[in-house]
N, C-alpha and C positions, 0 to 999 in steps of 0.2 A: 828586406822587401816586405811591403804590406800585403796581406791577404784580406781582401774585402769580402763582405757578406751580402746576403740577400735580405729583403725587407718583407716580413710576413706578419700581419696583425700588429703593426707598430713596432716590432722588434727586429733588430739586425741579427740574423742567425746564419749558421753554416748550412750548406746543402746536405741532405741526407746521402747524396752520392759519395761524399768524401773526396771528390775530385775537383781540381781547379784548372784554369787555363790562364795564359798570360795575355796582356794587352801591350802592344808595342808603340813606340814613337816612330811613325813611318819615315821621318827625316833622318833618324839615327839608328833605328832598329834596337834601341835600348828598351828593356822591359820596364813598364810603369807600375806594375803590380800584378797580383794573381787574383782571379775571380772565380766564384763558385760555378761549377758545372751543374746547373739545376736540371732536374728530371721530372718525370711524371708525379712522383710523390710530392715534390716541392710545389708543383703547379696545383695539385689537389689541395694542399694546405693553404696556398695563397688564395685560391678561389673560395675555399671555405671561409677564410677570414673576411674576404670581400662580401660574401653572402651575409655573414653575421653583422657586418657594419652597415648594411644597406638600409635597413628600416630607420635607424637613427639619422643617417645622413640624408635620406630622402625626406624625412619629416622636418628637418631643419629648413626654415623658410629660405627660399632662393636668395633673397637679398642678404641674408646672413651668410650663406655660402659665398656670395659675391664679396663680402667683407674679408673672408679668408683669402680669396684669390687676390684681392687688392693688396693685402699684406704681403702676399707672395711676390707681387709685382714690385713692391717697394724693396723687398729683400734682394730680388734679382738685380735691381738697379744698383744697390750697394755692392753686389758681388760681380758686377758686369765685367770688370777688367780681369779679375781672377778667373772667372769662368771662361772668358775669351782666350786667355793664355792656355787654359787647359784644353779647350777645343783645338787650338792651334797645335798643341803638343801631341794630343792623342789622335786627332783626325788629320792634321797636316795643313789645313787651309791657312792662308796668310792672315796675319792678325787683324787687319781692317775687316776682312770678311768674317772672321771669328767674332768680332764685336757685333757685326750685323746679325750673326746667328743668334746671339744672346738677345739683341734688341728685338728680333722677331718674337722671341719668347715673352719679352716684356710687353710688347704691343698686344699680342693675342691674349695675354693674361689680363691686361687692363680692359680690353674690349669685352671679354667674356665675363669679367666681374660686373660690368655694366648690364649685361644681359640678365643678371639676377633680378633686376627690377623691370624686366620686360617679359621674356619668354612668352611672347604674344601668341594667342589663339585668334579665332575669328568669331564674330557673331553675324548671323544672317536671319532673314525672314523665313518663316515656315509657309508651306503651301496650305496649312490648315489654320483655322481660327484658334485663338487662345493657346498658342503653342510657341515656345521660345527655343531657338537652336544656337548652339555654339560649339567650338572646339577648344580643347585645352591640351597642354603638353604634359606628358608623363615620362618618367625615366624608363630606360629599357631594362636595367638590372645590372648584372656584372658584365663589364666590358673588357675584352682582351685586346690590348694594344701592342702591336709588333712594329718596331721602328727601325730605321736604317742608320748607318754610320755617317752619312755625308752631311747631315744637319743634326748633330747629336743633342742639341738643346732645343732648337726651333721646332723640329717635327714632333718630338714628344709633347711639347707645349701645345702645338696645334691640335693634337688629339686629346690630351689630358684636360685642358681647360674647358672646352665645351662639354666633354663627358662629365666632369665634376659639377659644373654649374647646373646641368640638367638633373642632377641628383643621382647619377650612377656611381657605383664603386668600380675600382679598376685593378687589373693585373697587367703590369707593363713588362714586356720582354724586349729589352733593347738589343741592338746589334752587338755581336761579340767583338767587333773591332773597336768599339767606343763605350765599354761598360762603365768606365770611371766617370765620364761625363754624366751618364744617367744617374749614378749614385750621388754625385755632388748636387745635381739638380733636385733629386728627391729629398736630400737632406734639407734643402731650402724650403721645400713644400711642407715638410714636417715642422720646421721651425715656425712656419706661418700659421700653424694651428690645425692642420688636417687631423681629424680623429683617427685613432689606430684602426687599421683594416680598410679604411676608405681607399688607400692607395698602397699597392703591394708591388714588389719588384723581384723578378726571378731572372738572373742572368744564365746564359748557357746557349747551346747550339739550337738551331732551328728544328733539328730532328728530335732532340731529347727534351727540349723545353717548349719550343714554338708550336710544334705539332700537337702535343697534348693540350696546350691551351686552346688551339683552334677546335679540337674535337670534343672538348669538355662539354658535357650536356648542360651544366649550370651556367656556362658562359653564353649570354644571349646576344652578344654583339662582338664582331671582330673588325678592327680597323688596321689595315696593313699598308705599309709603303715599302716597295722593294721591286724585285724582278718579276717579269711577266710569268715565268715558269713557276715561281713560288705562288703567285696569285692564282694560277690555274689549279695548283694543288690544293690551295685553301678552299676554293669553290667546290672541289670534289669531296673534301674531308670535313668541312665545317658542319654539315647538316643544315637544318632549317633554323637560321638565325640571321640577324641583320649583318650584312657584310659591306664594308667600304674598302675599295682597292685603288691605290695609286701606283701604277705599274711602269712608270718610265715614259720615255719619249724619244723621238728622232726628229728634233725640232729644226725648223728652217727659217732663215732670214732672206727675204726677197729684197734685192737692191735694183731699183729701176734707174734708167739713164737720167732721170730728172732729180735724183736723190742728192743730198749733201753727202759727198763721198767720205769726207773726213769724219763726219758724224757716224756714217754707216760703218766705217772701219773701226772706230772706237767701240761701236755696239757689237761687232763681230769678235773683237778681241775679248771683250767682257763676257759675251755669251759663250764663246767657244773655249776660252782658256781660263776663265775664272773658275775657281774651285778645281783647277786642273781638269776641267771637263767633266767632273764628277757630280753633275746635277741632272736631275730628271728633266730640267728645262734647258739643258745645254744646247747651244746652237752648233750642231755638228755639220749642218748643211747651209751653204750660202748660195742662193740662187740668183745669179747676176745676169742682167740683160746683156746680150752679146755685144752691143755697140760700145760698152764701157769695160768689157772683160779684161783686156790687156792692161789698161790703166789701173783698174781696181786691183788686179793681181800684184802689180808692181808696188803699189802703195801698201797693200796688206802684208806682202812678204817683208818689206822693210820694217814694219812695226813688229811682226812676229819675231824677226831675227834679233830684236833688241830686248825681248823678254828675258828676265833673269831668273834662273832656277835656284832654289835654296830652301832652307828652313822657313816655315811660316812665321817664326818669331823674329827673323831678320828683317828689319824695315826696308832693306834694299831688294827683297825678294818680290817678284811678280807672280811666279808660279811655284807652288809648293809640290810636295811629293804626292804620288798616288798612295792609296790606302795600304796596299800590301803587295807581296810578291806576285800573287795571282793576277792582280790588276796590271802589273807590268807585263806579264806574259800575255794577257789578253790583248792589251793595247798593241804590243809588238806583233802579235798574230794578225791583227787587222791591218797593220801597216804592210805586212807581207802580202796579205790578200789583196790590198789595194794596188800594189805594184804588179802583182800577177794578173789582175783584171785589166791593166793597161792605163791606170791613172798615173799622172805625172807628179812626182814628188818635188815640191817647190822648196820645202824647208823641213828640217828635223828628220824624224823617221827612226830614231834609235834611243835606247835607254842611256842614262848617264852612269858611268862606271863608278864603283865605290860604294860606300855605305848609304843606305836610304833607298827608297823606292821612287827614283826620279826618272822621268821620260821627257825628252825634248819636245816642246810644242811642235806639232807636225801639221803641215799644210799640203793638201793635194789639189791639183786642178785637172781639167779635162776628164771630170767625173761624169758619168751618165747616171741618171737616177734609178737605173735598174741594178747598178753594182751593189755588192754586199756592203761596202763601206758607206753607201748612201742609203741603205735600207735598215741595217741592224744597229742597235744601240751599242756603242763602243764603251762609253763611260770613261773616257780618257781624253788627253789633249790632242785630238785629231779633228781637223776641219776640212771639209770637202767643198770645192767650188764647182758648181754646176751652171752652165750657161744656157740661156733660153732666149727666144727671139722677142717675146712680148709678155704682157701681164697674164694673158690667158694660159700660155704655156707654163709660166711661173706658178700659177695656182695648181695646174695639173701636176707639176713636179712636186710641190710641197705636199700635195694630197696623196702622193704615190706610195706612201709608207703605211704600215699597219697601225702606227701610233697617231695620237692627236692631242698633244698637251699644249705647248706654247708655240707661238708663231709671231712673226714680225715682218713688217714691210717698211722700207725707206723710200719715200717719194714726196714730191712737192704737190702732187695732184690729189685733190680731195676726192675726185671721181675714182681714181685708182685705189685710194685708201678704202673707200666704202665697198668697192668691188671685191677687194681682198677680204674685208671683214665678212662680207656675205658668202664668199666662195671657199674660204679656207676652212677645212675640217679640223678644228682645234678648240679646246676649252678656253684658251686665251689668245688674243691677237693684240699686239702692240703696233702702233703707228709711230715711226721715227724714234723707236727705242728698242732695246735688245730683248731677247727672249728670257724673261725672268719669271718669278712667281707673282703672287698677289699680295696686296696690302691686307692687313688683318681684318678689315671690315668688308672685304670683297671675296667672293668664292674662288676657290682654287681646285682645279681638277680637269680631266680631259675626256676625250671620246675615243671610240674604237678600242684598240688593244691597250690604251692607257689605263683603262679601268672603269670603275663606277663610283658614283658619289662625288660630293664636293666637301672641301674643308674650308674653314674660316667663314666669317660673316654669318648672316642668318642661316645660310645653308649648312654651316657647321653645326648649328643648333639642330637642324633637321636630322643630321647624321646620327646624333646621340640622344634623340628623344622619339617617343611615339605620339602620334596624334590621336586623341580620343574625342569622339563626337558625343555631345550631351544634349538631351532634349528635356524640356520642362513642359508638361501638358497641364494647364490650369483651367481646362474647359469643364471639368467635372463630369465628363462622360468618356466612353470609349470612342476614340477617333482612329480611323484606319487610313493611313496615307495611301494615295493612288486609288483608294476605293471610295472614301468619303469625298466627293467632289462638289457637294452643294455648299 
């Protein structure tokens, strides 16, 4: 069995802790390798390496940094199938989705490489004569990136690429359920030509490696994707630094009586059971107009009953495993809660016996939007049907949760679509499409308890740069803004 190392200052080394942990294939429970249990000392070394590399990397012209990213995109394309199979093996998602995971990394890498020739600021007029005003972008410094297991290539890329193109150096702490994906990804970035120390990797637990990274005084930016509780801890522990948080969602799909039902059901299946419900954009609530409820339930139940469980590498599989045993226990706990609350179980509701962390796709109806299964993020293959009388009540229902990430409405009415766009409290709203994420050139993020900040697109550049305002006064005299008004 291979024991993998951490990356500090361009070298793969063992952790000073002397301890390791395993990563499992969630479909078979087989151990894929052992990984370093990084700690405070490893974080200190990684941050120090990033600090030492900062001046050289920042001084490299942004278009030159973009060329390195473009080489990385090319290498990712060459490695796409191998990486996708690794994602499917270590995380569990079905192979077509795993290929999409890697493709997201390719897309954001290409996009951010192009930003190396942009990184736009603004020019504007001054209120005084003979004075020129503009803004420029400057890097933040050392960035600490803490990434989840559900998109083990895509999400690190969404954070890494804007951070790097802006001239920052990085310490990455990936999720302990998918460390091998992170290591293979970084090996590609090394091959693309990143100088030593620009990108460092420390594997390990959130408590032993993540928290020291968050609290480190030399780390000037933290970007985190994960649970709300961990996000709250980060805001308390980080101190004064730039923080970006993407903390999940309890997303809803509205289906009105004038919708194309077959299209809507396809969207619910993809949104609710794709990635086994393990997405922050998962559609765990379907808010259906009362007049079509019975027909919709019948059609959806038929589709759910045909979903096939199995290894993500099996081309016949529709729904792969959950990530680990705790995820099975959490999902089953919410199924029990839903039944105790009075929701009606239409399909599923139990784990699959045998090896692997499998749970049957589960569908509830007669759910009211104050029930826990309609309020709390489950992160498993559980979908709840909530019936409403009209669009106004549908918007009230979709906004009844603490989160606000992705949302969707299926309707043939332009008026209803725009009313939903205006009324829904979410960072994304899809019309006649499922609740998914963003394309690489558009911002992704949410409102309310979903967190703060935006990833991808130009707002991704905002997340990993500081804006500096610059003035040139060529009047040859002392001018005083707001005082010299002549």
